[in-house]
C-alpha positions as CSV (number, residue, x, y, z in Angstrom):
1,M,88.5,-39.2,86.5
2,A,90.1,-41.2,89.3
3,D,93.8,-41.6,89.6
4,R,95.2,-44.9,88.4
5,P,96.3,-47.2,91.1
6,K,100.0,-47.5,91.8
7,F,99.9,-51.1,90.8
8,L,99.0,-50.3,87.2
9,D,101.8,-47.7,87.0
10,D,104.3,-50.3,88.4
11,L,103.0,-52.9,85.9
12,A,103.4,-50.4,83.0
13,G,106.9,-49.5,84.2
14,M,107.9,-53.2,84.4
15,A,106.5,-53.9,80.9
16,G,108.4,-51.0,79.5
17,G,111.6,-52.1,81.1
18,A,111.1,-55.7,80.0
19,L,110.4,-54.5,76.4
20,S,113.6,-52.4,76.5
21,A,115.6,-55.4,77.8
22,L,114.1,-57.7,75.1
23,T,115.0,-55.2,72.4
24,G,118.5,-55.0,73.6
25,M,118.7,-58.8,73.8
26,R,117.4,-59.1,70.3
27,E,120.0,-56.7,69.0
28,E,122.7,-58.7,70.8
29,V,121.5,-62.0,69.4
30,E,121.4,-60.5,65.9
31,A,125.0,-59.2,66.2
32,M,126.1,-62.6,67.5
33,V,124.4,-64.4,64.6
34,R,125.8,-62.0,62.1
35,A,129.3,-62.6,63.6
36,R,128.9,-66.4,63.4
37,I,127.7,-66.2,59.8
38,D,130.6,-63.9,58.8
39,E,133.0,-66.4,60.5
40,A,131.5,-69.3,58.7
41,M,131.7,-67.5,55.4
42,R,135.4,-66.8,56.0
43,R,136.1,-70.4,56.8
44,L,134.2,-71.6,53.7
45,D,136.1,-69.1,51.6
46,V,132.8,-67.6,50.3
47,V,132.6,-64.2,48.8
48,R,130.0,-61.6,49.6
49,R,127.6,-60.5,46.9
50,E,129.0,-57.0,46.8
51,E,132.5,-58.4,46.1
52,L,131.2,-60.6,43.4
53,D,129.4,-57.8,41.7
54,A,132.5,-55.6,41.9
55,V,134.6,-58.3,40.2
56,A,132.0,-58.9,37.6
57,E,131.9,-55.2,36.8
58,M,135.7,-55.2,36.5
59,A,135.6,-58.2,34.2
60,A,133.0,-56.5,32.0
61,N,135.1,-53.4,31.8
62,A,138.2,-55.4,30.9
63,R,136.3,-57.3,28.2
64,A,135.0,-54.1,26.7
65,G,138.6,-52.7,26.7
66,Q,139.9,-55.8,25.1
67,E,137.3,-55.7,22.4
68,A,138.1,-52.1,21.7
69,A,141.8,-52.8,21.5
70,E,141.2,-55.8,19.2
71,A,139.1,-53.6,16.9
72,K,141.8,-50.9,16.9
73,L,144.5,-53.5,16.2
74,A,142.5,-54.9,13.2
75,D,142.1,-51.3,11.8
76,I,145.8,-50.7,12.2
77,A,146.7,-54.0,10.6
78,A,144.4,-53.2,7.6
79,R,145.9,-49.8,7.2
80,L,149.4,-51.3,7.3
81,A,148.5,-53.9,4.8
82,A,147.2,-51.2,2.5
83,L,150.5,-49.3,2.8
84,E,152.6,-52.4,2.2
85,H,150.6,-53.5,-0.9
86,P,149.2,-50.4,-2.6
87,P,146.6,-51.1,-5.2
88,V,147.9,-51.4,-8.8
89,P,146.5,-48.6,-10.9
90,A,144.5,-49.7,-14.0
91,P,146.3,-49.4,-17.3
92,V,145.7,-46.1,-19.1
93,S,144.1,-46.6,-22.5
94,S,145.5,-44.6,-25.4
95,P,143.3,-42.3,-27.4
96,A,141.5,-43.7,-30.4
97,G,143.6,-43.8,-33.6
98,F,146.8,-43.2,-31.7
99,E,148.4,-46.6,-31.8
100,G,151.9,-47.2,-32.3
101,G,155.3,-47.2,-30.8
102,G,155.3,-43.5,-30.2
103,G,158.4,-42.9,-32.2
104,L,158.9,-39.9,-34.4
105,G,160.4,-41.3,-37.3
């Protein structure tokens, strides 16, 4: 097999260098676009999705805690009401044939 001409080696080297340069430029452009978008979001006072999800999770936890506290408060209120107003016992009936004032004489 014959050696490749120097021209093809030079061309391959230039293509590789150009590809590296384009890759670097693409990364730079992406970074600049990302920075511009972040800046625009800050100016518009827009929140990121991660921040919104975190706040939504905190709100859900707070709501669950509030519901648990309300249930506990209702239970305590019911127990307090039962202590303040105990149920009246049913009257005791006297045995059959034992009617009267209960006096001895």
